[in-house]
SEPAVEX-423166 format. One record per residue (C-alpha): residue number from 0; x, y, z. Coordinates in steps of 0.02 Angstrom, whole numbers. Each point is the difference from the previous one (the first is absolute). Layout:
BEGIN
- NUM,X,Y,Z
...
//
This chain:
BEGIN
- 0,7757,-8756,3999
- 1,52,-73,168
- 2,22,105,157
- 3,188,21,-17
- 4,-15,57,-182
- 5,-140,120,48
- 6,98,77,144
- 7,158,13,-103
- 8,-92,80,-145
- 9,-75,132,115
- 10,163,43,84
- 11,98,9,-161
- 12,-120,144,-39
- 13,23,67,178
- 14,-183,-35,36
- 15,-97,-79,142
- 16,-173,-79,2
- 17,-110,42,148
- 18,-167,-68,56
- 19,-115,137,65
- 20,-134,-10,133
- 21,-91,97,136
- 22,-36,-35,183
- 23,-165,93,17
- 24,-139,75,-107
- 25,62,155,-92
- 26,164,-21,91
- 27,181,25,-50
- 28,72,-112,-135
- 29,145,-113,49
- 30,111,-118,-98
- 31,127,-140,16
- 32,110,-93,-123
- 33,-105,-122,-100
- 34,131,-137,4
- 35,-23,-24,187
- 36,-185,-42,-28
- 37,-48,-179,-42
- 38,-187,30,-17
- 39,-144,111,54
- 40,-162,-77,58
- 41,-162,27,93
- 42,11,-119,146
- 43,-166,-74,55
- 44,62,-127,125
- 45,26,16,186
- 46,135,110,75
- 47,67,-90,153
- 48,57,115,138
- 49,166,-49,78
- 50,10,120,146
- 51,151,93,-68
- 52,77,141,103
- 53,26,94,-164
- 54,-165,94,-19
- 55,0,13,-190
- 56,12,-190,-21
- 57,-181,-58,-24
- 58,29,-187,4
- 59,29,-137,-127
- 60,-91,-59,-155
- 61,9,-158,-102
- 62,29,19,-187
- 63,9,-164,-96
- 64,54,-93,157
- 65,136,127,39
- 66,-14,92,166
- 67,44,184,-22
- 68,3,139,131
- 69,-106,154,-37
- 70,46,180,38
- 71,-115,150,-13
- 72,106,128,-90
- 73,-103,149,56
- 74,22,-49,183
- 75,188,-8,-30
- 76,2,183,-48
- 77,-59,39,177
- 78,118,-124,84
- 79,129,81,114
- 80,89,-153,66
- 81,-119,-30,145
- 82,-142,-125,16
- 83,-138,131,15
- 84,-169,-44,-76
- 85,-7,52,-183
- 86,-171,-71,-42
- 87,-74,173,-34
- 88,131,29,-136
- 89,-30,-162,-94
- 90,-63,-15,-179
- 91,-188,27,-4
- 92,-65,-117,-134
- 93,-111,-153,-10
- 94,110,-69,-138
- 95,158,-81,65
- 96,126,48,-134
- 97,180,-56,21
- 98,163,5,-96
- 99,97,-162,25
- 100,182,58,6
- 101,165,-94,5
- 102,147,74,96
- 103,149,-117,-16
- 104,-113,-150,20
- 105,-106,79,139
- 106,-181,3,-60
- 107,-108,142,67
- 108,-181,43,-41
- 109,-12,190,-1
- 110,-178,63,23
- 111,-48,151,-107
- 112,-162,93,-39
- 113,3,14,-189
- 114,117,-58,-139
- 115,28,116,-147
- 116,128,-80,-115
- 117,173,12,-74
- 118,104,156,-21
- 119,166,4,-93
- 120,113,146,44
- 121,177,55,-37
- 122,109,3,154
- 123,41,179,-52
- 124,-178,45,51
- 125,21,-73,174
- 126,20,126,141
- 127,80,-75,155
- 128,-65,41,173
- 129,154,50,99
- 130,-92,18,165
- 131,117,-86,122
- 132,-136,-43,127
- 133,9,-181,57
- 134,-190,-9,-19
- 135,0,53,-182
- 136,-106,-121,-103
- 137,16,77,-174
- 138,157,-20,-106
- 139,-49,137,-123
- 140,-128,40,-132
- 141,-36,19,-186
- 142,-130,106,-88
- 143,-133,-62,-120
- 144,-119,126,-80
- 145,27,124,143
- 146,-34,-136,129
- 147,133,-45,129
- 148,35,-187,10
- 149,88,-44,163
- 150,122,-147,0
- 151,-16,-103,159
- 152,154,-68,90
- 153,-66,-178,2
- 154,166,-68,65
- 155,-23,105,157
- 156,-180,-59,20
- 157,49,-183,-12
- 158,143,26,121
- 159,-111,84,129
- 160,-132,-135,-18
- 161,110,-153,12
- 162,165,57,74
- 163,101,-40,-155
- 164,136,124,49
- 165,17,-73,174
- 166,7,-176,-72
- 167,140,53,-116
- 168,93,85,141
- 169,-9,-161,102
- 170,82,-89,-147
- 171,147,118,21
- 172,54,-93,157
- 173,100,-117,-114
- 174,69,140,-109
- 175,180,49,34
- 176,117,137,-61
- 177,67,-20,-176
- 178,167,85,27
- 179,-25,120,-145
- 180,66,168,60
- 181,65,92,-152
- 182,-144,-16,-124
- 183,-182,54,-5
- 184,-156,-105,-13
- 185,-133,107,-85
- 186,-184,-29,38
- 187,-151,73,-92
- 188,-186,-17,39
- 189,-148,119,-6
- 190,-77,-67,161
- 191,60,84,159
- 192,-42,-154,103
- 193,107,-110,-113
- 194,145,123,8
- 195,-13,-2,190
- 196,17,-190,2
- 197,142,4,-126
- 198,94,129,103
- 199,-8,-112,153
- 200,60,-148,-104
- 201,148,100,-66
- 202,47,55,176
- 203,-6,-181,60
- 204,112,-51,-146
- 205,122,136,54
- 206,18,78,-174
- 207,8,173,-74
- 208,-164,36,-87
- 209,-104,133,-85
- 210,-190,3,-14
- 211,-98,71,-148
- 212,-187,29,-21
- 213,-4,-25,-189
- 214,102,-67,-145
- 215,51,170,-65
- 216,88,48,162
- 217,85,-170,3
- 218,61,13,-181
- 219,64,177,27
- 220,102,-55,150
- 221,67,-158,-83
- 222,75,93,-146
- 223,66,140,110
- 224,130,-108,89
- 225,131,-125,-59
- 226,-70,-174,-25
- 227,133,-69,116
- 228,-89,84,146
- 229,-162,-99,-26
- 230,-10,-179,61
- 231,-182,-39,-46
- 232,-168,77,-45
- 233,-166,-54,76
- 234,-151,70,-90
- 235,-188,-12,-6
- 236,-76,-17,-173
- 237,-149,118,6
- 238,60,174,44
- 239,-36,176,-62
- 240,108,102,-119
- 241,108,-150,-45
- 242,-55,-178,35
- 243,110,-142,57
- 244,-10,-64,-178
- 245,81,159,-63
- 246,131,-6,140
- 247,51,-176,-51
- 248,-1,43,-185
- 249,111,153,21
- 250,123,-83,119
- 251,17,-162,-99
- 252,27,97,-163
- 253,141,105,73
- 254,176,-17,65
- 255,-82,-33,170
- 256,-75,-164,-64
- 257,102,-111,118
- 258,-82,75,154
- 259,-122,-132,69
- 260,-183,49,1
- 261,-130,-80,114
- 262,-184,26,-39
- 263,-97,25,163
- 264,-183,-26,-41
- 265,-166,-54,74
- 266,-55,-76,-165
- 267,-67,-177,3
- 268,140,-122,36
- 269,-33,-126,-139
- 270,71,112,-136
- 271,147,72,98
- 272,140,-96,-87
- 273,-73,31,-172
- 274,-20,184,37
- 275,179,19,62
- 276,68,-94,-151
- 277,-100,106,-123
- 278,72,158,77
- 279,180,-61,11
- 280,-7,29,187
- 281,115,-101,111
- 282,-128,-48,130
- 283,-183,13,51
- 284,-59,3,181
- 285,-173,6,74
- 286,-29,171,75
- 287,137,47,123
- 288,42,-177,56
- 289,159,22,103
- 290,58,-180,-14
- 291,-17,-2,-190
- 292,86,169,-15
- 293,147,-55,108
- 294,17,-161,-100
- 295,11,92,-166
- 296,122,129,66
- 297,114,-136,72
- 298,-4,-90,-167
- 299,55,161,-84
- 300,144,14,123
- 301,54,-178,-40
- 302,-14,29,-187
- 303,104,159,8
- 304,132,-94,102
- 305,5,-143,-126
- 306,25,124,-143
- 307,150,84,80
//
């Protein structure tokens, strides 16, 4: 079964597959979505320091002739946006264990203490953390045999390490208003940092918009208003309560099926078109790319004009 089939199969059952790990001996158990992880390895080569101002970036490593930056995830939990020394908070282990992760083509080696394994959970078991603090690092949690498994906001970590959000905001210099004033663009994502970026993109585009933290809230709103009031839907795939898969399925099998849907995902880029096609989505953009989002929305404007 290839990755797309595996992801689709999970989400058709409203399930998600996490990889679990810890950051210290006898410490809390954390998790992230398995499909963002390319491999897990004990690295025995040299870690080259690069003098980064971001104190939880340890340096770079070379894996099969690919240079990859390394972050110490435990240090990140103590990061407050300043460049204070975090060395005392780093992972204390002789073994250099890393998860090689892919975020929209950005490879990151995430240092952890111990790897546990896979955990499949229903999204119904996911409890979202609604703490609105800008420093919040945990999206939510699930329980497994009376143990709390905390889901890390890896999108936020990557953004704080490498300035992904700022880079995307710089791309907005070429984005201009769409001229859509009477219809909503609906946006759903379970990451607060992603929603923050999407909100700024929507404001730059000069459109009416609504933000939702999961697929269930999005679906409830969609079917509560006339379809003529919705211009487009932009959704993440992996969300609690109802996934983006379920959002697309319900919308495309209803009288609202003509509303364009854009998948906004940090999944590896090589399978984007295949994924979008398999879901009957109308577009697939790498996570919160303002130029790609504007392009799709303008195409939808042109298509609606041609059909009138």
